MIMARSE-695465 format. One line per field, with one value per residue (C-alpha): x negated, y, z; residue number from 1. Coordinates in nm, 4 decimals. Example, Ala and Ser with C-alpha at 12.3 -4.5 7.8 and 13.67 -1.06 7.14 Angstrom:
x <- c(-1.2300, -1.3670)
y <- c(-0.4500, -0.1060)
z <- c(0.7800, 0.7140)
nr <- c(1, 2)
END
This chain:
x <- c(-6.1572, -5.8004, -5.6288, -5.2602, -5.0069, -4.7792, -4.4668, -4.6117, -4.6997, -4.2846, -4.2039, -4.3968, -4.2604, -3.9132, -3.9594, -4.1334, -3.8278, -3.5902, -3.7461, -3.7593, -3.3897, -3.2219, -3.4767, -3.2809, -2.9540, -2.9838, -3.1142, -2.8350, -2.5383, -2.7163, -2.7211, -2.3406, -2.2557, -2.4033, -2.2256, -1.8926, -1.8695, -1.8384, -1.7992, -2.1450, -2.3039, -2.2148, -2.3366, -2.6559, -2.7157, -2.6503, -2.8874, -3.1494, -3.1259, -3.1313, -3.4138, -3.6123, -3.5262, -3.5976, -3.9368, -4.0243, -3.8937, -4.0872, -4.4067, -4.4167, -4.3068, -4.6173, -4.8177, -4.7541, -4.7737, -5.1146, -5.2192, -5.1519, -5.2063, -5.5836, -5.6024, -5.5086, -5.7497, -6.0258, -6.0594, -5.9908, -6.3256, -6.5333, -6.5159, -6.5862, -6.8602, -7.0181, -7.0128, -7.1634, -7.3949, -7.5552, -7.5862, -7.7981, -7.9990, -8.0318, -8.1301, -8.3795, -8.5401, -8.6140, -8.6875, -9.0189, -9.1142, -9.4828, -9.4984, -9.3265, -9.2079, -9.0423, -8.8896, -8.6945, -8.5915, -8.4584, -8.2909, -8.1407, -7.9741, -7.8697, -7.7128, -7.4652, -7.3105, -7.1595, -6.9582, -6.5907, -6.2462, -6.2627, -5.9516, -5.7416, -6.0189, -6.2724, -6.6455, -7.0266, -7.3494, -7.6093, -7.9964, -8.2088, -8.5730, -8.6096, -8.8861, -9.2401, -9.6281, -9.6723, -9.6407, -9.2898, -9.2274, -8.8966, -8.9212, -8.5856, -8.2592, -8.0388, -7.6492, -7.3682, -7.1446, -7.1292, -7.2625, -7.6319, -7.8231, -7.7329, -7.3420, -7.4166, -7.2818, -7.5581, -7.4452, -7.4437, -7.7851, -7.9479, -7.7557, -7.9040, -8.2442, -8.2234, -8.1580, -8.3209, -8.3861, -8.3685, -8.1068, -7.7835, -7.5691, -7.2719, -7.4346, -7.5894, -7.3462, -7.2290, -6.9780, -6.8330, -6.5676, -6.7035, -6.6010, -6.6594, -6.8146, -6.4679, -6.3194, -6.1349, -6.1723, -6.4016, -6.5324, -6.9115, -7.0680, -7.4483, -7.7583, -8.1047, -8.2801, -8.6308, -8.7470, -9.1091, -9.3729, -9.4462, -9.1139, -9.0608, -8.7357, -8.4237, -8.0772, -7.8262, -7.4812, -7.1422, -6.8917, -6.5235, -6.3239, -5.9950, -5.8186, -5.5547, -5.4539, -5.4022, -5.2036, -4.9661, -4.9743, -4.8505, -4.6449, -4.4465, -4.4636, -4.2627, -4.0187, -4.0086, -3.9411, -3.6846, -3.4983, -3.5156, -3.4046, -3.0750, -3.0369, -3.0143, -2.7750, -2.5671, -2.5804, -2.4870, -2.2129, -2.0551, -2.1240, -1.9347, -1.6522, -1.5781, -1.6329, -1.3757, -1.1486, -1.1922, -1.2720, -1.0619, -0.7826, -0.9533, -1.0297, -0.7103, -0.5787, -0.8478, -0.7474, -0.3988, -0.4242, -0.5920, -0.3064, -0.0718, -0.3038, -0.3007, 0.0976, 0.1695, 0.4034, 0.5254, 0.1797, 0.1928, -0.0240, -0.0212, 0.0772, -0.0168, 0.0435, 0.1169, -0.2272, -0.3699, -0.4480, -0.0840, 0.0501, -0.1549, -0.0929, 0.2850, 0.2791, 0.0898, 0.3629, 0.6093, 0.4027, 0.3829, 0.7346, 0.8286, 0.5721, 0.7353, 1.1012, 0.9582, 0.8128, 1.0740, 1.2971, 1.0750, 1.0113, 1.4068, 1.4083, 1.1633, 1.2619, 1.6102, 1.4495, 1.3288, 1.5979, 1.8255, 1.5819, 1.5226, 1.9294, 2.0198, 1.7261, 1.8648, 2.2443, 2.1270, 1.9452, 2.3056, 2.5423, 2.1622, 2.1453, 2.4993, 2.4218, 2.0717, 2.2638, 2.5258, 2.2583, 2.0533, 2.4050, 2.4363, 2.0913, 2.0543, 2.3851, 2.2752, 2.2117, 2.6010, 2.6819, 2.7072, 2.3745, 2.4815, 2.5766, 2.2983, 2.0373, 2.2884, 2.2372, 1.8607, 1.8485, 2.0586, 1.8224, 1.5051, 1.6387, 1.7902, 1.4376, 1.3253, 1.5898, 1.4505, 1.0911, 1.1825, 1.3788, 1.1337, 0.8413, 1.0902, 1.1486, 0.7239, 0.7047, 0.9612, 0.7242, 0.4452, 0.6058, 0.7612, 0.4154, 0.5169, 0.3049, 0.0403, -0.2412, -0.2784, -0.6274, -0.8777, -1.2070, -1.1157, -1.3305, -1.2802, -1.3810, -1.0768, -0.8337, -0.9705, -0.9002, -0.6289, -0.4943, -0.6449, -0.4551, -0.1582, -0.1815, -0.3024, 0.0398, -0.0021, -0.3597, -0.2719, 0.0237, -0.1990, -0.4846, -0.7412, -0.9586, -1.0602, -1.4310, -1.5830, -1.8945, -2.1244, -2.4832, -2.2737, -2.1186, -1.8956, -1.8231, -1.6588, -1.4543, -1.2010, -0.9112, -0.5580, -0.5455, -0.1730, -0.2422, -0.5244, -0.4244, -0.0984, -0.3999, -0.5712, -0.2612, -0.1664, -0.4962, -0.5512, -0.1689, -0.2495, -0.5427, -0.3939, -0.0826, -0.3290, -0.6152, -0.5206, -0.6544, -0.9921, -1.1815, -1.0797, -1.3898, -1.4173, -1.7117, -1.8033, -2.0558, -2.1524, -2.4116, -2.4428, -2.1148, -1.9198, -1.7641, -1.6701, -1.4533, -1.4116, -1.1189, -1.2337, -1.0281, -1.1783, -0.8138, -0.6111, -0.7722, -0.6843, -0.8088, -0.9437, -0.6087, -0.4323, -0.6986, -0.5904, -0.2422, -0.2356, -0.1646, 0.1365, 0.4560, 0.6735, 0.4099, 0.3327, 0.0717, 0.3142, 0.6770, 0.8324, 0.6194, 0.7701, 0.6479, 0.6058, 0.6452, 0.9006, 0.7185, 0.8605, 0.5574, 0.5301, 0.2402, -0.0610, 0.1260, 0.1279, -0.2192, -0.3548, -0.1403, -0.3076, -0.6431, -0.6169, -0.4976, -0.8159, -1.0225, -1.1500, -1.1171, -0.9130, -1.0392, -0.9873, -1.1899, -1.0573, -1.1770, -0.9540, -1.0085, -1.3009, -1.0578, -1.0572, -1.1849, -0.9969, -1.2394, -1.1464, -1.4013, -1.3636, -1.5763, -1.7854, -1.6046, -1.2661, -1.3193, -1.6842, -1.7640, -1.9646, -2.1073, -2.0972, -1.8988, -2.1972, -1.9914, -1.9951, -1.7334, -1.7866, -2.0776, -2.2389, -2.2434, -2.4009, -2.6297, -2.7866, -2.8086, -2.8140, -2.7083, -2.8011, -2.4512, -2.4382, -2.1159, -1.9906, -1.6169, -1.5001, -1.8700, -2.0027, -2.2736, -2.2613, -2.4398, -2.2018, -2.3546, -2.0375, -2.0847)
y <- c(5.5724, 5.4169, 5.6547, 5.7107, 5.5178, 5.6227, 5.5487, 5.7401, 6.0856, 6.0560, 6.0691, 6.3758, 6.5372, 6.4536, 6.5679, 6.9080, 6.9585, 6.8475, 7.1265, 7.4143, 7.3626, 7.3748, 7.6872, 7.8057, 7.7110, 7.8738, 8.2244, 8.1789, 8.1361, 8.4289, 8.6381, 8.5532, 8.6225, 8.9332, 9.0463, 8.8994, 8.9610, 9.2723, 9.2159, 9.0050, 9.2502, 9.5263, 9.2951, 9.2112, 9.5612, 9.6750, 9.3882, 9.5256, 9.8596, 9.7526, 9.5674, 9.8547, 10.1041, 9.8308, 9.7855, 10.1191, 10.2107, 9.9242, 9.9874, 10.3178, 10.1946, 9.9765, 10.2053, 10.4551, 10.2196, 10.0916, 10.4115, 10.5070, 10.2038, 10.2187, 10.6131, 10.5479, 10.2456, 10.3989, 10.6894, 10.4613, 10.2316, 10.5518, 10.6827, 10.3358, 10.2638, 10.6296, 10.5606, 10.2145, 10.2639, 10.6053, 10.4306, 10.1317, 10.4159, 10.6130, 10.2790, 10.1877, 10.5533, 10.5931, 10.2118, 10.1767, 9.8231, 9.8082, 9.5017, 9.2048, 9.0317, 9.3217, 9.4898, 9.1032, 9.1440, 9.4721, 9.3978, 9.0819, 9.2861, 9.5808, 9.4427, 9.1988, 9.5130, 9.6059, 9.2786, 9.1639, 9.3534, 9.6638, 9.8644, 9.5365, 9.4016, 9.1604, 9.3110, 9.2065, 9.3875, 9.3311, 9.4441, 9.4113, 9.5674, 9.8112, 9.7806, 9.9069, 9.8160, 9.8113, 9.5029, 9.4515, 9.2975, 9.2055, 9.0320, 8.8970, 9.0048, 8.9516, 8.9415, 8.7653, 8.7152, 8.5817, 8.8741, 8.9084, 9.1847, 9.1021, 9.1448, 9.5171, 9.7378, 9.8651, 10.2480, 10.2121, 10.0666, 10.3453, 10.5932, 10.4327, 10.3941, 10.7732, 10.9068, 11.0531, 10.8027, 11.1005, 11.2760, 11.3568, 11.0189, 11.1744, 11.3512, 10.9937, 10.7165, 10.5966, 10.3854, 10.1806, 9.9062, 9.5685, 9.1850, 8.9696, 8.5791, 8.4460, 8.6766, 8.9147, 9.2696, 9.5009, 9.8128, 9.8265, 10.1769, 10.1689, 10.3947, 10.4215, 10.3177, 10.2824, 10.0098, 10.0406, 10.0485, 10.1613, 10.3264, 10.0689, 10.1498, 9.9034, 9.9330, 9.8925, 9.7838, 9.7496, 9.5496, 9.5307, 9.2512, 9.3630, 9.0166, 9.0995, 9.4466, 9.2682, 9.0158, 9.3234, 9.4121, 9.0894, 9.0551, 9.4065, 9.3194, 9.0024, 9.1787, 9.4135, 9.0988, 8.9706, 9.3082, 9.3611, 9.0165, 9.0373, 9.4263, 9.2324, 8.9662, 9.2159, 9.4645, 9.1622, 9.0333, 9.3709, 9.4502, 9.1030, 9.2200, 9.5517, 9.4171, 9.1531, 9.3797, 9.6837, 9.4964, 9.1553, 9.3195, 9.4266, 9.0895, 8.9231, 9.1966, 9.1019, 8.7116, 8.7573, 9.0261, 8.7597, 8.4883, 8.7870, 8.8279, 8.4488, 8.4656, 8.3504, 8.6393, 8.5211, 8.5375, 8.8270, 8.9012, 8.8567, 9.1448, 9.1766, 9.4456, 9.7903, 9.9266, 10.0984, 9.7456, 9.6233, 9.9406, 9.8668, 9.5109, 9.5951, 9.8402, 9.6089, 9.3182, 9.6339, 9.7383, 9.3267, 9.2687, 9.5880, 9.4747, 9.1208, 9.2301, 9.4524, 9.1629, 8.9657, 9.1756, 9.2494, 8.8454, 8.8111, 9.1041, 8.9703, 8.5898, 8.7659, 8.9602, 8.6882, 8.4725, 8.7524, 8.7887, 8.4137, 8.3291, 8.6163, 8.5536, 8.1600, 8.3144, 8.5651, 8.2702, 8.0613, 8.3893, 8.5205, 8.2583, 8.2224, 8.6332, 8.5341, 8.2587, 8.5255, 8.7484, 8.4982, 8.4340, 8.8380, 8.8796, 8.5701, 8.7636, 9.1131, 9.1391, 9.1156, 9.3917, 9.7629, 9.9474, 10.0725, 9.7795, 9.5980, 9.8342, 9.7591, 9.4280, 9.4212, 9.6735, 9.3792, 9.0897, 9.2897, 9.3800, 9.0611, 8.8648, 9.1955, 9.0682, 8.6991, 8.7794, 9.0315, 8.7136, 8.5061, 8.7034, 8.7858, 8.4404, 8.3908, 8.6829, 8.4829, 8.1950, 8.3902, 8.5718, 8.2122, 8.0665, 7.7613, 7.8636, 7.5753, 7.5575, 7.2702, 7.2137, 7.0594, 7.1114, 7.4087, 7.5746, 7.9180, 7.9683, 7.7223, 7.9476, 8.2444, 8.1504, 8.0389, 8.3525, 8.5394, 8.3394, 8.3900, 8.7556, 8.7633, 8.9148, 9.1975, 9.2892, 9.3079, 9.5242, 9.7532, 9.7397, 9.6562, 9.3833, 9.1434, 9.0318, 8.7761, 8.8662, 8.6259, 8.4032, 8.1244, 7.8715, 7.6597, 7.7578, 7.4864, 7.5664, 7.4581, 7.6007, 7.6230, 7.6649, 7.7720, 8.0740, 8.1227, 8.1883, 8.3632, 8.6696, 8.6634, 8.7263, 8.9613, 9.1786, 9.0919, 9.2289, 9.5530, 9.6468, 9.6002, 9.8345, 10.0744, 10.0676, 10.3256, 10.0533, 10.0752, 9.6845, 9.4818, 9.2921, 9.0217, 8.9609, 8.6432, 8.5485, 8.3272, 8.2397, 7.9709, 8.0082, 8.2210, 8.2977, 8.6767, 8.7579, 9.1166, 9.2513, 9.5860, 9.8472, 10.2132, 10.3617, 10.6349, 10.5271, 10.5640, 10.7530, 10.6197, 10.6457, 10.5009, 10.1964, 10.1617, 10.1441, 9.9619, 9.5835, 9.7440, 9.6263, 9.7949, 10.0642, 10.2650, 10.5320, 10.7632, 10.6186, 10.8083, 10.6233, 10.3677, 10.0046, 9.8475, 9.4525, 9.5261, 9.4301, 9.3907, 9.5699, 9.2365, 9.1272, 9.2285, 9.1699, 8.8105, 8.8087, 8.9169, 8.6459, 8.3798, 8.4968, 8.5085, 8.1446, 8.0432, 8.2689, 8.4758, 8.8244, 9.0909, 9.4476, 9.7357, 10.0532, 10.3349, 10.6705, 10.9005, 10.9259, 10.6473, 10.2905, 10.0819, 9.7191, 9.4725, 9.1705, 8.8328, 8.6528, 8.2901, 8.0775, 7.7412, 7.5216, 7.5510, 7.6613, 7.7881, 8.1795, 8.3999, 8.7383, 8.9250, 8.9054, 8.7756, 9.0715, 9.4072, 9.5968, 9.9534, 10.1792, 10.2230, 9.8880, 9.8292, 10.0858, 9.9426, 9.5698, 9.5582, 9.2416, 9.1062, 8.9530, 8.7953, 8.7003, 8.3763, 8.3810, 8.4947, 8.4293, 8.8283, 8.8657, 9.2191, 9.4257, 9.6266, 9.8995, 10.0648, 9.8056)
z <- c(-2.7497, -2.9715, -3.1547, -3.0782, -3.2662, -3.5170, -3.2979, -3.0088, -3.2711, -3.3951, -3.0569, -2.9774, -3.2536, -3.1893, -2.8467, -3.0131, -3.2230, -2.9526, -2.7479, -3.0635, -3.0929, -2.7621, -2.7181, -3.0528, -2.9060, -2.5828, -2.7717, -2.9811, -2.7297, -2.5611, -2.8118, -2.9706, -2.5849, -2.5699, -2.8966, -2.7988, -2.4147, -2.2751, -1.9379, -1.9826, -2.1957, -1.8667, -1.5747, -1.7807, -1.8346, -1.4720, -1.3577, -1.5768, -1.4710, -1.1058, -1.1639, -1.3147, -1.0763, -0.7709, -0.9377, -0.9697, -0.6213, -0.4934, -0.6437, -0.4923, -0.1816, -0.1517, -0.2846, -0.0205, 0.2678, 0.1402, 0.0972, 0.4491, 0.6422, 0.4637, 0.5197, 0.8606, 0.9391, 0.7615, 1.0058, 1.3172, 1.1986, 1.0619, 1.4502, 1.6073, 1.3651, 1.4213, 1.7789, 1.7805, 1.5391, 1.7090, 2.0520, 1.8628, 1.6611, 2.0617, 2.1846, 1.9391, 1.9490, 2.3171, 2.4093, 2.5740, 2.3929, 2.2491, 2.0779, 1.8706, 2.1793, 2.3290, 1.9793, 1.9520, 2.2826, 2.2247, 1.8964, 2.0147, 2.3467, 2.1255, 1.8243, 2.0162, 2.1165, 1.7647, 1.7411, 1.8714, 1.7650, 1.6903, 1.5691, 1.5365, 1.2778, 1.2848, 1.2930, 1.2285, 1.1797, 0.9311, 1.0271, 0.7077, 0.6553, 0.3722, 0.1727, 0.2620, 0.2997, 0.6833, 0.8366, 1.0232, 1.3970, 1.2546, 0.9303, 0.8462, 0.8347, 1.1739, 1.1439, 1.2926, 0.9889, 0.6740, 0.4718, 0.3040, 0.2165, -0.1432, -0.0523, 0.0346, -0.2240, -0.4232, -0.4037, 0.0058, 0.0218, -0.2168, 0.0357, 0.3232, 0.1919, 0.0624, 0.4435, 0.7095, 1.0151, 1.2580, 1.1396, 1.3323, 1.3112, 1.1701, 0.8510, 0.7979, 0.8603, 0.4713, 0.3954, 0.0889, 0.0485, -0.0429, -0.0513, 0.2093, 0.0844, 0.1726, -0.0960, 0.1760, 0.1465, 0.3924, 0.4299, 0.5707, 0.7249, 0.7280, 0.8670, 0.8751, 1.1829, 1.3018, 1.5288, 1.7845, 1.7867, 1.4589, 1.3657, 1.0937, 0.9151, 0.8557, 0.7123, 1.0050, 0.8522, 1.0365, 0.8430, 0.9166, 0.7939, 0.6832, 0.6593, 0.8741, 0.7174, 0.4023, 0.5532, 0.6583, 0.3350, 0.1779, 0.4082, 0.3497, -0.0687, 0.0465, 0.2427, -0.0558, -0.2638, -0.0790, -0.0341, -0.4220, -0.5109, -0.2593, -0.3721, -0.7656, -0.6397, -0.4609, -0.7663, -1.0088, -0.7927, -0.7597, -1.1573, -1.2216, -1.0084, -1.1154, -1.4685, -1.4223, -1.2682, -1.5580, -1.8243, -1.7535, -1.9053, -2.1952, -2.2666, -2.2234, -2.4744, -2.7116, -2.6672, -2.6913, -3.0143, -3.2066, -3.1007, -3.1988, -3.5482, -3.5850, -3.6094, -3.2173, -3.1873, -2.8428, -2.6482, -2.4093, -2.1310, -1.7405, -1.5450, -1.1984, -0.9492, -1.0283, -1.0975, -1.3957, -1.5797, -1.4579, -1.6388, -1.9458, -1.9588, -1.9120, -2.2456, -2.4174, -2.3855, -2.4837, -2.7931, -2.8862, -2.8089, -3.0657, -3.3366, -3.3243, -3.3603, -3.6730, -3.8357, -3.7302, -3.9500, -4.1934, -4.2643, -4.2753, -4.5251, -4.7491, -4.7319, -4.8024, -5.1092, -5.2450, -5.2346, -5.3544, -5.6604, -5.6993, -5.6790, -5.8759, -6.1330, -6.1561, -6.1953, -6.5015, -6.6762, -6.7890, -6.9166, -7.0853, -7.2310, -7.4013, -7.4742, -7.6544, -7.8574, -8.0123, -8.0505, -8.2456, -8.4452, -8.5123, -8.6047, -8.8614, -9.0194, -9.0096, -9.3944, -9.4606, -9.2206, -9.2266, -9.1774, -8.8751, -8.7404, -8.8556, -8.6747, -8.3249, -8.3915, -8.4187, -8.1408, -7.9269, -8.0439, -7.9157, -7.5755, -7.4923, -7.5634, -7.3439, -7.0844, -7.1266, -7.0963, -6.7749, -6.5821, -6.6433, -6.4752, -6.2150, -6.1426, -6.1633, -5.8956, -5.7140, -5.6710, -5.6033, -5.3026, -5.1652, -5.1635, -5.4363, -5.6950, -5.7390, -5.9657, -6.2058, -6.2356, -6.5039, -6.6521, -6.9488, -7.1735, -7.1516, -7.5640, -7.6238, -7.4471, -7.5864, -7.9420, -7.8415, -7.7365, -8.0360, -8.2539, -8.0768, -8.1112, -8.4294, -8.5908, -8.3377, -8.4074, -8.7481, -8.6831, -8.4730, -8.6890, -8.4439, -8.5144, -8.1871, -8.1957, -7.8965, -7.7907, -7.5587, -7.5691, -7.4506, -7.7030, -7.4613, -7.0766, -6.9101, -6.5504, -6.3216, -6.3642, -6.5005, -6.8644, -6.9009, -6.5839, -6.7877, -7.1020, -6.9300, -6.7967, -7.1473, -7.3249, -7.1389, -7.1161, -7.4897, -7.5538, -7.3464, -7.5077, -7.8763, -7.7541, -7.6324, -7.8259, -8.1187, -8.3943, -8.2631, -8.2378, -7.9161, -7.7405, -7.5446, -7.3869, -7.1882, -6.9928, -6.7473, -6.4484, -6.2059, -5.9877, -6.1709, -6.5445, -6.6586, -6.9299, -7.0155, -7.2696, -7.3845, -7.6020, -7.7458, -7.7119, -7.4996, -7.1463, -6.8088, -6.5045, -6.2162, -6.0023, -6.3346, -6.2700, -5.8841, -5.9663, -6.3279, -6.1038, -5.9214, -6.0169, -6.2742, -6.2841, -6.5943, -6.6272, -6.8663, -6.7829, -7.0744, -7.3322, -7.5202, -7.5599, -7.8681, -7.7521, -7.4801, -7.2052, -6.8694, -6.6341, -6.4452, -6.6694, -6.4698, -6.1060, -6.2430, -6.4271, -6.0881, -5.8577, -6.1067, -6.0532, -5.6716, -5.6973, -5.8755, -5.6112, -5.8579, -5.9048, -6.2033, -6.2201, -6.4227, -6.5261, -6.7802, -6.9149, -7.0828, -7.4586, -7.4007, -7.3538, -7.0888, -6.9838, -6.7852, -6.6177, -6.5052, -6.2967, -6.2339, -5.9877, -6.1901, -5.9074, -5.7709, -5.3846, -5.4364, -5.3747, -5.6001, -5.5104, -5.8904, -6.2098, -6.4763, -6.7378, -6.6583, -6.6348, -6.6778, -6.9230, -6.5846, -6.5092, -6.8377, -6.8017, -6.4790, -6.6060, -6.9633, -7.1406, -7.4872, -7.6077, -7.9413, -8.1466, -8.0738, -8.2777, -8.5051, -8.6490, -8.6799, -8.4587, -8.3029, -7.9174, -7.7482, -7.6322, -7.5297, -7.1814)
nr <- c(1, 2, 3, 4, 5, 6, 7, 8, 9, 10, 11, 12, 13, 14, 15, 16, 17, 18, 19, 20, 21, 22, 23, 24, 25, 26, 27, 28, 29, 30, 31, 32, 33, 34, 35, 36, 37, 38, 39, 40, 41, 42, 43, 44, 45, 46, 47, 48, 49, 50, 51, 52, 53, 54, 55, 56, 57, 58, 59, 60, 61, 62, 63, 64, 65, 66, 67, 68, 69, 70, 71, 72, 73, 74, 75, 76, 77, 78, 79, 80, 81, 82, 83, 84, 85, 86, 87, 88, 89, 90, 91, 92, 93, 94, 95, 96, 97, 98, 99, 100, 101, 102, 103, 104, 105, 106, 107, 108, 109, 110, 111, 112, 113, 114, 115, 116, 117, 118, 119, 120, 121, 122, 123, 124, 125, 126, 127, 128, 129, 130, 131, 132, 133, 134, 135, 136, 137, 138, 139, 140, 141, 142, 143, 144, 145, 146, 147, 148, 149, 150, 151, 152, 153, 154, 155, 156, 157, 158, 159, 160, 161, 162, 163, 164, 165, 166, 167, 168, 169, 170, 171, 172, 173, 174, 175, 176, 177, 178, 179, 180, 181, 182, 183, 184, 185, 186, 187, 188, 189, 190, 191, 192, 193, 194, 195, 196, 197, 198, 199, 200, 201, 202, 203, 204, 205, 206, 207, 208, 209, 210, 211, 212, 213, 214, 215, 216, 217, 218, 219, 220, 221, 222, 223, 224, 225, 226, 227, 228, 229, 230, 231, 232, 233, 234, 235, 236, 237, 238, 239, 240, 241, 242, 243, 244, 245, 246, 247, 248, 249, 250, 251, 252, 253, 254, 255, 256, 257, 258, 259, 260, 261, 262, 263, 264, 265, 266, 267, 268, 269, 270, 271, 272, 273, 274, 275, 276, 277, 278, 279, 280, 281, 282, 283, 284, 285, 286, 287, 288, 289, 290, 291, 292, 293, 294, 295, 296, 297, 298, 299, 300, 301, 302, 303, 304, 305, 306, 307, 308, 309, 310, 311, 312, 313, 314, 315, 316, 317, 318, 319, 320, 321, 322, 323, 324, 325, 326, 327, 328, 329, 330, 331, 332, 333, 334, 335, 336, 337, 338, 339, 340, 341, 342, 343, 344, 345, 346, 347, 348, 349, 350, 351, 352, 353, 354, 355, 356, 357, 358, 359, 360, 361, 362, 363, 364, 365, 366, 367, 368, 369, 370, 371, 372, 373, 374, 375, 376, 377, 378, 379, 380, 381, 382, 383, 384, 385, 386, 387, 388, 389, 390, 391, 392, 393, 394, 395, 396, 397, 398, 399, 400, 401, 402, 403, 404, 405, 406, 407, 408, 409, 410, 411, 412, 413, 414, 415, 416, 417, 418, 419, 420, 421, 422, 423, 424, 425, 426, 427, 428, 429, 430, 431, 432, 433, 434, 435, 436, 437, 438, 439, 440, 441, 442, 443, 444, 445, 446, 447, 448, 449, 450, 451, 452, 453, 454, 455, 456, 457, 458, 459, 460, 461, 462, 463, 464, 465, 466, 467, 468, 469, 470, 471, 472, 473, 474, 475, 476, 477, 478, 479, 480, 481, 482, 483, 484, 485, 486, 487, 488, 489, 490, 491, 492, 493, 494, 495, 496, 497, 498, 499, 500, 501, 502, 503, 504, 505, 506, 507, 508, 509, 510, 511, 512, 513, 514, 515, 516, 517, 518, 519, 520, 521, 522, 523, 524, 525, 526, 527, 528, 529, 530, 531, 532, 533, 534, 535, 536, 537, 538, 539, 540, 541, 542, 543, 544, 545, 546, 547, 548, 549, 550, 551, 552, 553, 554, 555, 556, 557, 558, 559, 560, 561, 562, 563, 564, 565)
END
């Protein structure tokens, strides 16, 4: 036989894949509908419960009907069989036949009386000799049906053989269920009889065909199945109508809520009638209207606030520039002033610088609030930015007496980022670490994974509590409002850093412990728009203990392991 062609095999494989895809898609759609539709879940649950209850009730009724019908027919068959077999047994015992011909004629005349329709069931007989060493006048089975001696159940045959042919018929008429030659169920009744002239022993069976009773049971089962399907259909329809009436409003409310959450504040539910569902829809619409008014009012106030901050910041730039120029002139000429005036000039100069930084930060915050901030992305090596930040803050580090150390197992790490914003984030973190580091060393740890880059700035200064770490990125927040700032910060640096990290799709996190310093960690995706699950650099000593990292110095040229991480 020729083998199948490769094209046929490919087509068959395609059909198999198509079938599997269809099955998976169908299962997925049903599972998704089960998770998302309360109405579908209610209807399916109702159908399953009704199906289980119907199956249980149907099985119980079928069993009870079959048992009742069987017991009733068995009683009738037993009465008929006992009466018929007794008459045949009496005829055989009281006959005057004395030869083979007479015995044959006796059998042929008597046994047909057992045939016919009894108790609404067809019945036949079977006469078969029992094993004996005596010669038999009737040596072969005489029957009018398709059953043979081999079809008689062994237990029934043994009971007949062991019985007494001369005993009363009520004691020695035995019965047993059996399967007829055509596969239909039946019942056989048997007894032992003797034939003249030598009283040879035979087994006489009266067999009832239960085909009509089986058809009755099949009809009953068919009716039960039809009734079950009708009940299932009616229950499903009722469940769907009730679920639609009761849960339809919930579904509509969910759909309208999703649209409201998406910004479509004008969406409302349809109100029909005056029932509970209608009152729910009306209440929901009133709630949506109130929320729309409040959101609109808040949005208006927010826009007014943003515009106000932006306008004020812009309007202040011109007079502030003038004041700063005057302050610079006075500051450069301070040596010729009286000591009291010289001190006032220095204070004026530094406060003007601080005011200018605050104004720049307010302008940047207003751009974030207005959604006007945008990234200028380019491939950026974070090590170059870190070194630039260290160089820029070197005077402050020398003034604070802290040594800044970069530790990493990497020598270069390129990410898609806006260098200006990343530098501003790291400068804020490093300046804060130097301000609160109490002259202790400052470590900048850099680590990278396949999808993320982590930069952690760790100091060993005064630290902060967990509550402080939760609020440290809030605008104008201070852990200790009475503490003076050595560099005159605006209180917006960490808030701006948080917004810059969000623009990059990254994280900015803080950890601290009083007396044990604090740590700020910036995590950025390697490719802009790509996600990541965790940061490759630890934030707290607990994270470092859970997953130790081997960090070696990269710049400045100093090898060191950070055990505090």
